[in-house]
Structure formats: structure tokens, C-alpha cells
C-alpha positions as a printed NumPy array, in Angstrom:
array([[ -9.274,   1.978,  44.209],
       [-11.974,  -0.047,  41.369],
       [-14.613,   2.526,  41.113],
       [-14.301,   3.037,  36.711],
       [-15.893,   6.185,  35.247],
       [-19.399,   5.31 ,  32.561],
       [-17.172,   7.245,  30.131],
       [-14.244,   4.303,  30.822],
       [-16.345,   1.54 ,  31.41 ],
       [-17.746,   2.46 ,  27.35 ],
       [-15.031,   2.566,  25.964],
       [-13.848,  -1.103,  27.121],
       [-17.642,  -1.986,  25.861],
       [-17.02 ,  -0.43 ,  22.991],
       [-13.019,  -1.898,  22.09 ],
       [-14.689,  -5.35 ,  23.588],
       [-17.95 ,  -5.359,  21.747],
       [-15.862,  -3.888,  18.069],
       [-13.113,  -6.249,  18.782],
       [-15.163,  -9.451,  19.62 ],
       [-17.545,  -9.214,  16.472],
       [-17.641, -10.778,  12.854],
       [-18.288,  -8.365,  11.091],
       [-14.949,  -6.073,  11.907],
       [-14.234,  -4.346,   8.741],
       [-12.165,  -1.73 ,  11.183],
       [-10.449,  -3.919,  11.766],
       [ -9.19 ,  -5.492,   8.269],
       [ -9.715,  -2.465,   6.539],
       [ -6.713,  -0.837,   9.323],
       [ -5.591,  -4.322,   8.216],
       [ -5.241,  -4.266,   4.97 ],
       [ -3.734,  -0.85 ,   4.195],
       [ -1.155,  -1.212,   7.213],
       [ -0.182,  -4.133,   5.967],
       [  0.035,  -2.711,   2.322],
       [  1.972,   0.227,   3.685],
       [  4.593,  -1.718,   5.999],
       [  5.282,  -4.105,   2.448],
       [  6.219,  -0.965,   0.178],
       [  8.005,  -0.19 ,   2.639],
       [  9.225,  -3.578,   3.297],
       [ 10.168,  -4.769,   0.234],
       [ 11.744,  -1.926,  -1.614],
       [ 13.616,  -0.292,   1.005],
       [ 14.563,  -3.488,   3.173],
       [ 16.311,  -2.159,   6.773],
       [ 18.257,   0.073,   4.832],
       [ 16.274,   3.972,   5.883],
       [ 15.706,   3.2  ,   9.893],
       [ 18.159,   2.997,  12.657],
       [ 17.715,   0.913,  14.628],
       [ 15.409,   3.59 ,  16.93 ],
       [ 13.637,   4.165,  13.646],
       [ 14.204,   7.255,  12.269],
       [ 15.902,   7.81 ,   9.051],
       [ 19.271,   7.241,   8.21 ],
       [ 21.219,  10.56 ,   7.218],
       [ 21.86 ,  10.482,   3.36 ],
       [ 18.013,   8.424,   3.336],
       [ 16.262,  11.371,   3.505],
       [ 14.672,  12.087,   0.154],
       [ 13.534,   8.725,  -0.369],
       [ 12.065,   7.918,   2.743],
       [ 10.309,  11.518,   1.308],
       [  9.612,  10.852,  -1.798],
       [  8.301,   7.014,  -1.33 ],
       [  5.582,   8.167,   1.786],
       [  4.161,  11.014,   0.571],
       [  4.468,  10.545,  -2.948],
       [  0.668,  11.254,  -4.035],
       [  0.629,  14.617,  -3.045],
       [  4.065,  16.056,  -4.095],
       [  3.287,  15.718,  -7.877],
       [ -0.147,  16.755,  -6.837],
       [  2.228,  19.954,  -5.723],
       [  4.43 ,  19.15 ,  -8.696],
       [  1.639,  19.729, -10.909],
       [  0.465,  22.297,  -9.224],
       [  4.022,  24.384,  -8.918],
       [  4.025,  25.359,  -5.137],
       [  2.634,  23.456,  -1.936],
       [  3.87 ,  22.514,   2.007],
       [  5.51 ,  18.97 ,   0.034],
       [  7.067,  20.746,  -2.65 ],
       [  8.572,  23.331,  -0.287],
       [  9.969,  20.181,   2.079],
       [ 10.817,  18.322,  -0.978],
       [ 13.315,  21.226,  -1.849],
       [ 14.66 ,  21.497,   1.232],
       [ 15.59 ,  18.772,   2.04 ],
       [ 17.81 ,  18.446,  -1.283],
       [ 19.521,  21.091,   0.783],
       [ 17.561,  24.272,  -2.002],
       [ 17.811,  27.897,   0.553],
       [ 14.272,  29.327,   1.156],
       [ 15.74 ,  32.609,  -0.492],
       [ 15.112,  29.977,  -3.859],
       [ 11.932,  27.864,  -3.229],
       [  9.881,  30.026,  -5.529],
       [ 12.088,  28.927,  -8.998],
       [ 13.038,  25.429,  -7.707],
       [  9.379,  25.014,  -7.706],
       [  8.219,  26.502, -10.888],
       [ 11.129,  24.421, -12.664],
       [ 11.007,  21.532, -11.138],
       [  6.495,  22.09 , -12.197],
       [  7.798,  21.994, -16.04 ],
       [  9.844,  18.609, -15.295],
       [  5.954,  17.097, -13.82 ],
       [  5.453,  14.712, -16.981],
       [  9.093,  13.218, -17.043],
       [  8.469,  12.826, -13.414],
       [  5.151,  11.713, -12.876],
       [  6.206,   8.875, -15.912],
       [  8.922,   7.249, -12.966],
       [  6.456,   4.021, -11.451],
       [  7.803,   5.123,  -7.899],
       [  6.227,   1.963,  -5.605],
       [  9.18 ,  -0.174,  -7.974],
       [ 11.716,   0.95 ,  -4.889],
       [ 14.121,   2.339,  -4.195],
       [ 16.048,   2.185,  -8.182],
       [ 13.509,   4.148,  -9.73 ],
       [ 13.228,   6.154,  -6.378],
       [ 16.804,   7.313,  -7.12 ],
       [ 15.079,   7.781, -10.403],
       [ 13.268,  10.898,  -9.775],
       [ 15.474,  12.104,  -6.936],
       [ 17.978,  12.159,  -9.632],
       [ 15.996,  13.905, -12.171],
       [ 15.651,  16.646, -10.304],
       [ 18.402,  16.989,  -7.711],
       [ 20.333,  17.286, -11.857],
       [ 17.072,  19.804, -13.763],
       [ 18.287,  22.066, -10.132],
       [ 22.074,  21.795, -10.662],
       [ 21.99 ,  22.885, -14.458],
       [ 19.621,  25.6  , -13.465],
       [ 21.533,  26.623, -10.188],
       [ 25.289,  26.248, -13.251],
       [ 23.355,  28.221, -15.739],
       [ 22.694,  31.009, -13.086],
       [ 26.256,  31.808, -12.007]])
């Protein structure tokens, strides 16, 4: 059966035109974005975070989460709530009934956290996560 539907033929033609045009800025933009992300993850983590199957290794979830979601996470920390900061708390083991308290607590730490240059790699990611964990642990132990 050699019949191709009109939609399929148009899609193939579109891909051909995009790939053969000399001003293919979409591909260049995608390549630049992908290269930048890959370069950051490769230079800051190497293969340390990932299994051979492409999954995040046990114990590396917090670093991987902060590195890949840092802009949204910092924005929500500043606001004191949101799905990214909630997910971050969950990754750190904050019980669901204490999430609101956790989010308010780290909101108070925003001035310190925003100054940590996360793009510099694992040392800064560890510093960021460590500061959040220490703040949470101090708060939890003072409420016993």
C-alpha cells in the first residue's frame, strides 16, 4: 500500500522545507537551547545523577530537581507557596501536613537562597539544599 494521506504528505513536505531552508532558525534555536541545558547538566553533574536507564539515582533527586527547576522554585520560594516548592519539600521528606509551615519557613530564607549561584554546579546545589535542610531541621527540633 503506497497511498499516503494528504495530511501525512503535507507534514513530510513541511519537514523537508524546514530542513532544507537556509534560514532554519527554529532548528538553531532548539539546538542552542538543548546544547545549553545539556552543557549545564554535563558540566555540573557529569553522569553522577543518572542511571544507565536515564532515571535519577536514589539520593540525587533534590540536586536534579533544583538544577532543572531553579527559576520556578526560587520564584515560588519568594511567594511562599506553589507546586515547585511543595514538590521540593516532598523530595526533602517534609510530611504533607507540614508543607505550609515548610514553605513559609523557606520563604524567610529567600534572601540567602537567591544569592547562591546554582549554575556553578554541585557545590552550590549542595549549599542551597543544605541550607534549606538545616533551616527545616532547626525549626523541627525547636517544636519538639
